[in-house]
C-alpha positions as CSV (number, residue, x, y, z in Angstrom):
1,M,0.0,0.0,0.0
2,A,1.3,3.4,-0.9
3,G,0.2,7.0,-1.0
4,A,-2.7,8.7,0.7
5,L,-4.5,5.6,2.0
6,A,-1.2,4.2,3.3
7,S,-0.6,7.4,5.3
8,L,-4.1,7.2,6.7
9,A,-3.7,3.5,7.6
10,A,-0.3,4.0,9.2
11,E,-0.8,7.3,10.9
12,V,-4.4,7.1,11.9
13,L,-6.0,3.7,11.8
14,A,-3.0,1.6,13.0
15,R,-2.3,4.1,15.8
16,G,-5.8,4.1,17.1
17,R,-6.3,7.8,16.3
18,C,-9.4,7.5,14.1
19,A,-12.2,9.9,15.1
20,L,-14.8,7.7,13.4
21,C,-16.2,10.9,11.9
22,G,-17.1,9.1,8.6
23,A,-15.5,11.8,6.3
24,C,-13.6,9.1,4.4
25,L,-16.4,6.6,4.1
26,G,-18.1,6.8,0.8
27,L,-15.2,8.6,-0.8
28,C,-12.9,5.6,-1.0
29,P,-14.2,2.1,-1.9
30,Y,-11.5,0.5,0.2
31,L,-12.6,2.1,3.6
32,V,-15.6,0.7,5.5
33,A,-17.0,1.0,9.0
34,F,-16.9,-2.2,11.0
35,R,-17.8,-2.7,14.7
36,G,-17.1,0.9,15.7
37,R,-13.9,1.4,13.6
38,V,-12.8,2.2,10.1
39,V,-11.1,-0.6,8.3
40,A,-8.9,-0.5,5.1
41,L,-10.0,-3.4,2.9
42,H,-7.4,-3.2,0.1
43,E,-4.2,-1.5,-1.1
44,C,-4.3,1.8,-3.0
45,D,-1.5,3.4,-4.9
46,L,-3.0,6.9,-5.2
47,E,-0.4,9.5,-4.0
48,T,-3.1,12.0,-3.1
49,G,-6.7,11.1,-2.1
50,R,-9.7,12.6,-0.5
51,C,-9.5,10.1,2.3
52,A,-6.4,11.8,3.6
53,A,-7.4,15.3,2.6
54,C,-10.6,15.1,4.6
55,C,-9.3,13.3,7.7
56,P,-9.3,15.6,10.8
57,R,-6.4,13.6,12.2
58,L,-4.3,13.8,9.1
59,A,-5.1,16.9,7.1
60,G,-3.8,19.4,9.7
61,P,-5.6,22.3,11.3
62,A,-9.1,22.8,10.1
63,P,-9.9,25.9,8.0
64,L,-12.2,28.0,10.3
65,R,-15.6,29.0,8.9
66,A,-15.5,32.3,10.9
67,E,-14.3,35.3,9.0
68,D,-11.0,37.0,9.8
69,D,-12.7,39.8,11.6
70,A,-14.3,37.5,14.2
71,P,-12.7,38.1,17.7
72,R,-10.5,35.1,18.5
73,D,-10.3,33.6,22.0
74,P,-7.1,31.6,22.5
75,D,-9.0,28.6,24.0
76,L,-12.5,29.0,22.6
77,G,-11.6,30.1,19.0
78,P,-13.5,32.7,17.1
79,V,-16.6,34.0,19.1
80,R,-18.8,36.9,17.8
81,R,-21.4,36.4,20.4
82,A,-21.9,34.2,23.5
83,V,-25.3,33.7,25.1
84,A,-27.2,31.2,27.2
85,A,-30.1,29.8,25.2
86,R,-32.9,27.3,25.1
87,A,-35.7,26.4,22.7
88,A,-38.8,28.6,23.1
89,D,-41.0,25.6,22.2
90,A,-41.7,23.5,25.3
91,G,-42.0,20.3,23.1
92,V,-38.5,20.9,21.7
93,R,-37.1,21.6,25.1
94,A,-38.6,18.4,26.5
95,G,-37.0,16.2,23.9
96,G,-33.7,17.9,23.5
97,Q,-30.5,18.2,25.5
98,S,-29.9,21.1,27.8
99,G,-33.0,23.0,26.7
100,G,-33.1,21.9,23.1
101,A,-31.2,24.9,21.7
102,V,-29.6,22.7,19.0
103,S,-32.9,21.3,17.8
104,A,-34.4,24.8,17.8
105,L,-31.6,26.1,15.6
106,V,-31.9,23.2,13.2
107,L,-35.6,23.6,12.9
108,H,-35.2,27.3,12.3
109,A,-32.6,26.6,9.6
110,L,-35.0,24.3,7.8
111,A,-38.0,26.7,8.3
112,T,-36.2,29.6,6.8
113,G,-34.7,27.7,3.8
114,R,-31.1,28.0,4.9
115,A,-31.1,24.2,4.5
116,G,-33.3,21.7,2.8
117,R,-32.3,18.9,5.3
118,A,-30.2,18.5,8.4
119,L,-27.4,16.0,8.9
120,L,-28.0,14.6,12.4
121,T,-26.8,11.6,14.4
122,A,-29.4,8.9,15.2
123,R,-28.7,6.2,17.8
124,G,-30.5,2.9,18.0
125,P,-31.2,0.8,21.1
126,D,-27.9,-0.9,20.6
127,L,-26.2,2.6,21.0
128,E,-24.6,2.4,17.6
129,A,-24.6,5.9,16.0
130,A,-25.1,6.7,12.4
131,G,-25.8,9.8,10.2
132,R,-29.4,10.7,9.2
133,L,-30.6,13.4,6.9
134,A,-33.8,14.9,8.4
135,A,-36.3,17.2,6.7
136,T,-39.2,17.3,9.1
137,R,-39.8,18.4,12.7
138,A,-40.6,14.8,13.6
139,E,-37.3,13.5,12.0
140,V,-35.3,16.2,13.8
141,L,-36.8,15.6,17.2
142,A,-36.3,11.8,16.7
143,C,-32.5,12.5,16.7
144,A,-32.6,14.9,19.7
145,G,-30.6,14.2,22.8
146,S,-27.3,12.6,23.2
147,G,-26.1,8.9,23.1
148,L,-22.5,9.9,23.9
149,A,-21.2,7.2,21.5
150,A,-19.1,8.0,18.4
151,G,-20.4,7.1,15.0
152,P,-19.5,7.8,11.3
153,T,-22.2,10.5,10.8
154,L,-20.5,12.1,7.8
155,A,-20.8,8.9,5.8
156,A,-24.5,9.6,5.3
157,L,-23.7,12.9,3.6
158,N,-21.1,11.3,1.3
159,A,-23.6,8.6,0.4
160,D,-26.5,11.0,-0.4
161,G,-26.7,12.0,-4.1
162,A,-28.8,15.1,-3.6
163,T,-27.6,18.7,-4.0
164,D,-29.8,20.5,-1.5
165,P,-28.1,22.7,1.2
166,V,-27.5,20.9,4.5
167,A,-27.4,22.1,8.1
168,A,-24.9,19.8,9.9
169,V,-24.8,19.1,13.6
170,A,-21.3,18.0,14.3
171,L,-18.9,17.0,17.1
172,P,-15.6,18.9,17.0
173,C,-13.9,16.2,15.0
174,Q,-16.8,16.1,12.5
175,A,-16.8,19.9,12.2
176,A,-13.1,19.9,11.4
177,A,-13.7,17.1,8.9
178,L,-16.5,19.1,7.2
179,A,-14.1,22.1,6.9
180,H,-11.5,19.9,5.2
181,M,-14.2,18.4,3.0
182,R,-15.2,21.9,1.9
183,A,-11.6,22.9,1.3
184,A,-11.0,19.7,-0.7
185,G,-14.0,20.6,-2.9
186,T,-15.9,17.3,-2.3
187,A,-19.6,17.3,-3.4
188,A,-20.7,16.7,0.1
189,G,-18.6,19.5,1.5
190,R,-20.0,22.1,-0.9
191,R,-23.5,21.4,0.3
192,V,-22.9,22.3,3.9
193,A,-24.6,25.6,4.5
194,V,-24.2,25.9,8.2
195,V,-22.4,23.8,10.9
196,I,-23.8,23.6,14.4
197,G,-21.0,22.3,16.5
198,L,-21.4,20.4,19.8
199,F,-19.1,20.8,22.8
200,C,-17.4,17.4,23.4
201,T,-14.7,16.2,25.8
202,W,-14.8,12.6,24.6
203,A,-17.1,10.0,23.1
204,F,-17.8,6.4,24.2
205,D,-17.1,3.3,22.2
206,A,-20.6,1.9,21.5
207,G,-19.7,-1.7,22.0
208,R,-17.9,-1.2,25.3
209,L,-20.7,1.1,26.6
210,R,-23.3,-1.4,25.6
211,A,-21.6,-4.1,27.6
212,F,-21.1,-1.8,30.6
213,L,-24.7,-0.8,30.7
214,A,-25.9,-4.3,30.3
215,A,-23.9,-5.3,33.3
216,R,-25.2,-2.4,35.4
217,L,-28.8,-2.1,34.2
218,G,-29.6,-5.6,32.8
219,G,-32.0,-5.5,29.9
220,A,-33.2,-1.9,30.2
221,A,-32.8,-0.2,26.8
222,P,-31.2,3.3,27.2
223,A,-33.2,6.0,25.4
224,R,-30.9,8.9,26.3
225,L,-27.7,9.5,28.1
226,E,-26.2,12.6,29.7
227,V,-23.2,13.5,31.9
228,T,-23.9,15.8,34.8
229,P,-21.5,18.7,35.3
230,P,-19.1,18.9,38.3
231,P,-19.1,18.2,41.2
232,A,-21.6,15.2,40.6
233,R,-20.0,13.9,37.4
234,A,-22.5,11.1,36.9
235,L,-23.5,9.2,33.8
236,V,-27.3,9.5,33.8
237,V,-29.1,6.8,31.7
238,H,-32.7,7.4,30.8
239,T,-34.7,4.2,30.2
240,G,-38.4,3.3,30.2
241,A,-38.1,2.6,33.9
242,G,-36.7,6.1,34.7
243,A,-33.3,7.7,35.1
244,H,-30.3,5.8,36.5
245,A,-27.3,7.7,37.8
246,L,-24.0,5.8,37.5
247,P,-20.6,7.0,38.6
248,L,-18.9,8.4,35.6
249,D,-15.5,7.1,36.7
250,D,-16.9,3.6,36.4
251,A,-17.7,4.2,32.7
252,R,-14.4,5.8,31.7
253,P,-12.9,2.6,30.3
254,C,-15.6,2.8,27.7
255,I,-14.2,6.1,26.3
256,R,-12.5,5.8,22.9
257,A,-8.8,6.0,23.1
258,A,-8.7,8.1,19.9
259,C,-10.4,11.0,21.8
260,A,-7.0,11.7,23.5
261,A,-5.7,13.0,20.2
262,C,-8.4,15.7,20.0
263,G,-7.7,19.1,21.5
264,D,-10.9,20.9,20.4
265,L,-13.6,21.0,23.0
266,T,-15.9,23.6,21.5
267,A,-15.9,22.8,17.7
268,A,-14.0,25.8,16.6
269,A,-14.6,25.1,12.9
270,A,-18.4,25.4,13.3
271,D,-20.5,28.4,12.5
272,V,-22.1,28.2,15.9
273,S,-21.2,25.9,18.8
274,V,-23.5,24.7,21.6
275,G,-23.0,22.9,24.8
276,T,-24.1,22.6,28.4
277,V,-23.7,25.7,30.6
278,E,-22.6,25.0,34.1
279,G,-24.9,26.2,36.9
280,R,-27.9,26.7,34.7
281,P,-29.8,23.4,34.1
282,G,-32.1,23.4,31.1
283,W,-30.0,25.9,29.2
284,S,-27.2,25.7,26.7
285,L,-24.2,28.0,26.1
286,V,-24.2,29.2,22.5
287,L,-21.1,30.6,20.8
288,A,-21.8,32.3,17.4
289,R,-18.6,32.2,15.4
290,S,-19.2,33.1,11.8
291,A,-21.5,35.8,10.3
292,A,-23.8,33.0,9.2
293,G,-23.8,31.5,12.6
294,A,-24.5,34.8,14.3
295,A,-27.4,35.5,11.8
296,L,-28.9,32.1,12.5
297,V,-29.0,32.7,16.2
298,A,-30.3,36.3,15.9
299,D,-33.0,35.2,13.4
300,A,-34.1,32.3,15.6
301,V,-34.5,34.7,18.5
302,A,-36.4,37.3,16.4
303,A,-38.7,34.5,15.1
304,G,-39.4,33.3,18.7
305,A,-37.8,30.0,18.2
306,L,-35.0,30.6,20.7
307,E,-34.9,32.2,24.1
308,T,-31.6,33.8,25.2
309,A,-30.1,35.2,28.4
310,A,-26.7,36.6,29.3
311,A,-24.0,34.1,29.2
312,P,-22.9,33.5,32.8
313,A,-19.3,34.8,33.3
314,D,-18.4,31.8,35.5
315,G,-19.7,29.4,33.0
316,L,-17.6,31.0,30.3
317,A,-14.6,30.9,32.6
318,H,-15.1,27.2,33.3
319,L,-15.5,26.4,29.7
320,R,-12.4,28.3,28.7
321,A,-10.4,26.5,31.4
322,A,-11.7,23.1,30.3
323,A,-11.0,23.9,26.6
324,G,-7.4,24.9,27.4
325,A,-6.9,21.8,29.5
326,K,-8.2,19.6,26.7
327,R,-5.9,21.3,24.1
328,R,-2.9,20.7,26.4
329,R,-3.7,17.1,27.0
330,A,-3.9,16.5,23.2
331,E,-0.6,18.2,22.7
332,R,1.0,15.6,25.1
333,A,-0.8,12.6,23.5
334,P,1.4,10.1,21.7
């Protein structure tokens, strides 16, 4: 094996650094997803290839979507505006994570024609995650909430043959991959109209998490998972029988080793980034990065789709500290 695929196989796959973002899947016939990892099936002699050009672990720093005039924070990246936010619709809030701000932004992007469909992550009862292209409110809300397990979401965009603009909800690694896909000129990359990034410290391996939960909860099927902020730091598993709080430290062996290579907590390559705000349950912290991201947030507020409040200074300080710590850990990773 030589060339681009050889580099990806040696530097990413063999070293356990694959983000499982799915950017390479559907671009190369020799790469497939299998049991929570990407596998190279055959040799390839292309010196340059989209698999390497789009890989967030191999392609270098992601081109930021924010314009050069956006204020830059050394740990949070470009931030034009920071607010606490939640969905104005009680039904969206109830089904979403941390107040449903992400779902509200996605639904507003679809309602205003910014996107024809949304690229989301769906999780089945087996906790395996996969990309879904959603066009309706019901389809969007069916993907709301977090499963905390990694999956090749971007593969669904590569496999789709349509040309309509897409609003993508992406983890930091996926947002970086989307930026590389756009820079590489792939058909999928050109379709992405807006990227809504998610704060992410790490993601679970679905297989290991499934075994862990089966041992702790028996046959109860998890519908949604969340991690509580400090000091509790619990893994809360919502099932038909209610919510079960498990010590997060007990679940840490389920975290993907590849996450140690990621130094981006807040999805700096997104148009707007969203995550839990400490000390304010039921609300998210929203960072508008690009002009398009700031316009999406402002329009959602004006349309009554999103409620906002001042971003708590202590929440921003905690996020900044956590983002800096993650970046430094990644710099020390082998």
